[in-house]
C-alpha positions in Angstrom: -41.3 22.9 -50.7 -39.3 23.2 -53.8 -41.5 25.1 -56.5 -40.7 25.5 -60.4 -42.9 28.0 -61.9 -42.7 29.1 -65.7 -45.0 30.7 -68.3 -44.5 31.5 -72.3 -47.9 32.6 -72.6 -46.3 35.9 -73.6 -43.3 36.4 -75.9 -40.8 35.9 -73.1 -40.0 33.1 -71.1 -40.9 33.6 -67.6 -39.5 31.6 -64.9 -39.4 31.4 -60.8 -38.1 28.7 -58.3 -39.5 29.2 -54.8 -38.4 27.3 -51.4 -41.6 27.9 -49.6 -42.4 31.5 -49.5 -38.9 32.3 -50.2 -38.0 33.5 -54.0 -34.8 31.7 -55.3 -34.6 32.8 -58.5 -36.8 34.8 -60.9 -35.7 34.8 -64.5 -37.4 36.5 -67.9 -35.8 35.8 -71.2 -36.6 37.1 -74.5 -35.7 34.9 -77.4 -33.5 36.6 -79.8 -35.9 36.0 -82.8 -38.9 37.2 -81.3 -40.9 34.2 -82.2 -42.8 31.5 -80.3 -41.1 28.6 -81.7 -37.6 29.7 -80.3 -39.3 30.2 -77.1 -40.7 26.6 -77.3 -37.3 25.4 -78.0 -35.6 27.3 -75.0 -38.1 26.5 -72.4 -36.6 23.1 -71.1 -32.8 24.5 -71.5 -33.6 27.5 -69.5 -35.5 25.3 -66.8 -32.5 23.2 -66.6 -30.0 25.7 -66.4 -32.1 27.5 -63.4 -32.4 24.2 -61.6 -28.5 23.9 -61.9 -27.6 27.5 -61.0 -29.2 27.1 -57.7 -27.9 23.7 -56.8 -31.1 21.7 -57.1 -32.0 18.8 -59.5 -35.5 17.9 -61.1 -35.7 14.8 -58.7 -35.7 17.5 -55.9 -38.9 19.4 -56.8 -41.9 19.2 -54.9 -44.3 21.1 -57.3 -44.7 22.5 -60.7 -46.5 25.6 -61.6 -47.6 26.4 -64.9 -49.4 29.7 -66.6 -52.3 28.1 -68.3 -53.0 31.0 -70.4 -54.7 32.9 -71.6 -52.0 34.5 -74.3 -50.1 32.9 -77.5 -51.6 29.8 -78.4 -48.5 28.3 -79.2 -46.7 29.5 -76.0 -49.6 28.4 -73.6 -49.7 25.0 -75.4 -46.0 24.8 -75.0 -46.0 25.6 -71.3 -49.0 23.4 -70.5 -47.4 20.2 -72.5 -44.3 20.8 -70.7 -45.7 20.9 -67.0 -48.0 18.0 -67.8 -44.9 16.0 -69.1 -42.8 16.9 -66.2 -45.6 16.1 -64.0 -46.2 12.8 -65.4 -42.7 11.7 -65.5 -41.5 13.0 -61.9 -44.7 12.0 -60.6 -45.0 15.6 -59.1 -48.1 17.7 -58.3 -49.0 20.3 -61.0 -50.8 23.4 -60.4 -52.1 25.6 -63.4 -53.0 29.1 -62.5 -54.1 31.7 -65.2 -52.3 34.8 -66.4 -55.3 36.8 -65.4 -55.2 35.4 -61.8 -51.3 35.9 -61.4 -51.7 39.6 -62.6 -54.4 40.3 -60.0 -53.1 38.5 -56.9 -51.4 40.0 -54.1 -53.9 43.1 -54.6 -55.3 44.8 -51.5 -58.6 45.5 -53.2 -60.9 44.0 -56.0 -59.7 44.7 -59.2 -60.3 44.2 -62.7 -57.8 42.5 -65.3 -57.4 43.2 -69.1 -55.0 41.9 -71.4 -54.2 42.5 -74.9 -55.7 40.0 -76.9 -55.3 41.5 -80.8 -56.5 44.9 -82.2 -59.2 46.2 -80.2 -59.8 43.1 -78.1 -58.7 42.0 -74.4 -59.3 38.9 -72.3 -60.9 40.2 -69.4 -61.5 39.1 -65.8 -62.6 40.5 -62.2 -61.4 39.5 -59.1 -62.3 40.0 -55.1 -59.8 41.1 -52.8 -56.7 39.0 -52.7 -54.6 40.3 -49.7 -55.5 36.9 -48.1 -54.7 33.7 -49.4 -58.0 33.0 -51.8 -58.1 34.7 -55.2 -61.7 34.6 -55.8 -63.0 35.7 -59.2 -66.1 38.0 -59.4 -67.0 36.9 -62.7 -66.2 34.3 -65.7 -63.1 35.4 -67.5 -64.0 36.5 -71.1 -62.8 37.9 -74.5 -64.3 41.2 -75.5 -63.7 44.8 -76.8 -63.2 48.3 -75.0 -67.2 48.6 -74.4 -67.3 45.2 -72.9 -64.4 46.1 -70.8 -65.9 49.6 -69.5 -69.2 47.7 -69.1 -67.8 45.1 -67.0 -65.1 46.7 -65.1 -67.3 49.2 -63.1 -65.4 51.1 -60.7 -63.1 48.3 -60.0 -59.0 49.0 -60.0 -57.8 48.3 -63.6 -54.7 46.2 -64.1 -53.2 45.7 -67.4 -50.4 44.1 -69.5 -48.4 46.6 -71.5 -50.2 45.8 -74.9 -53.8 46.7 -73.0 -52.2 49.9 -71.3 -51.2 51.4 -74.9 -54.7 50.4 -76.2 -56.2 52.0 -73.4 -54.3 55.1 -73.5 -55.8 56.1 -77.0 -59.2 55.9 -75.4 -58.1 58.0 -72.4 -58.6 55.1 -69.9 -56.3 55.2 -66.8 -54.8 52.2 -65.7 -52.2 50.3 -63.7 -49.6 48.3 -65.5 -48.6 45.1 -64.3 -45.0 44.7 -64.2 -44.1 41.5 -62.2 -42.9 37.9 -63.4 -46.0 36.2 -64.1 -44.3 32.8 -62.9 -43.6 34.5 -59.7 -46.8 35.7 -58.9 -48.2 32.3 -60.1 -45.8 30.5 -57.8 -46.7 32.3 -54.7 -50.6 31.9 -55.3 -50.2 28.0 -56.0 -48.2 27.8 -53.0 -51.0 29.5 -51.1 -53.7 26.9 -52.5 -51.4 24.2 -51.5 -50.9 25.6 -48.1 -54.4 25.8 -47.8 -55.3 22.3 -49.0 -52.7 20.3 -47.2 -51.8 20.2 -43.6 -47.8 21.1 -43.5 -47.4 20.9 -39.9 -43.6 21.5 -39.4 -42.9 21.7 -42.9 -43.7 18.3 -43.7 -45.9 17.2 -46.3 -47.1 14.1 -48.7 -46.0 14.1 -51.8 -48.5 11.5 -52.9 -51.3 13.5 -51.3 -50.1 16.5 -53.2 -50.0 14.7 -56.5 -53.7 13.4 -56.2 -54.8 16.9 -55.1 -52.8 18.5 -58.1 -52.8 16.0 -60.7 -50.8 16.8 -64.1 -54.0 15.5 -65.9 -56.3 18.3 -64.5 -54.3 21.0 -66.1 -55.5 22.3 -69.4 -54.9 25.5 -71.3 -57.4 28.4 -70.7 -58.3 29.6 -74.2 -60.7 32.5 -74.4 -60.8 33.1 -78.2 -60.6 30.9 -81.3 -57.0 30.7 -82.9 -55.9 33.3 -85.0 -54.5 30.6 -87.7 -56.9 29.4 -90.3 -57.4 25.9 -92.0 -59.3 25.3 -95.3 -62.2 23.0 -95.5 -62.2 20.5 -98.4 -64.3 23.3 -100.0 -61.8 25.6 -100.0 -63.4 28.0 -97.6 -61.2 29.0 -94.8 -62.1 28.7 -91.2 -60.5 28.5 -87.6 -60.3 25.2 -85.7 -62.9 26.2 -83.4 -65.5 27.7 -86.0 -68.7 25.9 -85.7 -69.4 26.4 -89.5 
């Protein structure tokens, strides 16, 4: 099973190619201008270059895996739209994996995951033992400050991204920094989910069955906070698009 997995929820484009459980290629590309617009414009060329590098083509792909966030609004939207477009155009199954799930996957013990989400704020989630194929959430992912982090974490191992680590270091909270490629971890998790749902037998599988089980239409961004950009109402009062006022 040839798998393309990618993520632009952070500043870098992260990409992985798997053939079943075998990692074929792993890549992380930081845009020179360090902005979301450049990441967006680089994603498809980076995908095409990686596929050609390993001698694959888009038509040889069997599964697309995409990081659905949380993270940058622009980055998450770009990844999800790209995955949905490829899934629709190539008639491929598309599996959406959250950044939080990817960070927790492969841990031998239950863990609590925290991602930097702005000054004093974090994306938070807790997961059960993921040593086996199933990664089960212990509670719903949330957005909150350091007090919410302390209250929800309990005694669980704390896994964080670099931004959260810097913020927690100032508060004297020890943690483990996630240093893997998000796209790679998401691909392994997605492969295991597909394997559990489908009977692969001697390596053969039905693409039509997979596409029905993992339709591109079901993949949507995971947003845990209002967007940071503001728009103006007709009366001139600034508000975010999700602001109920």
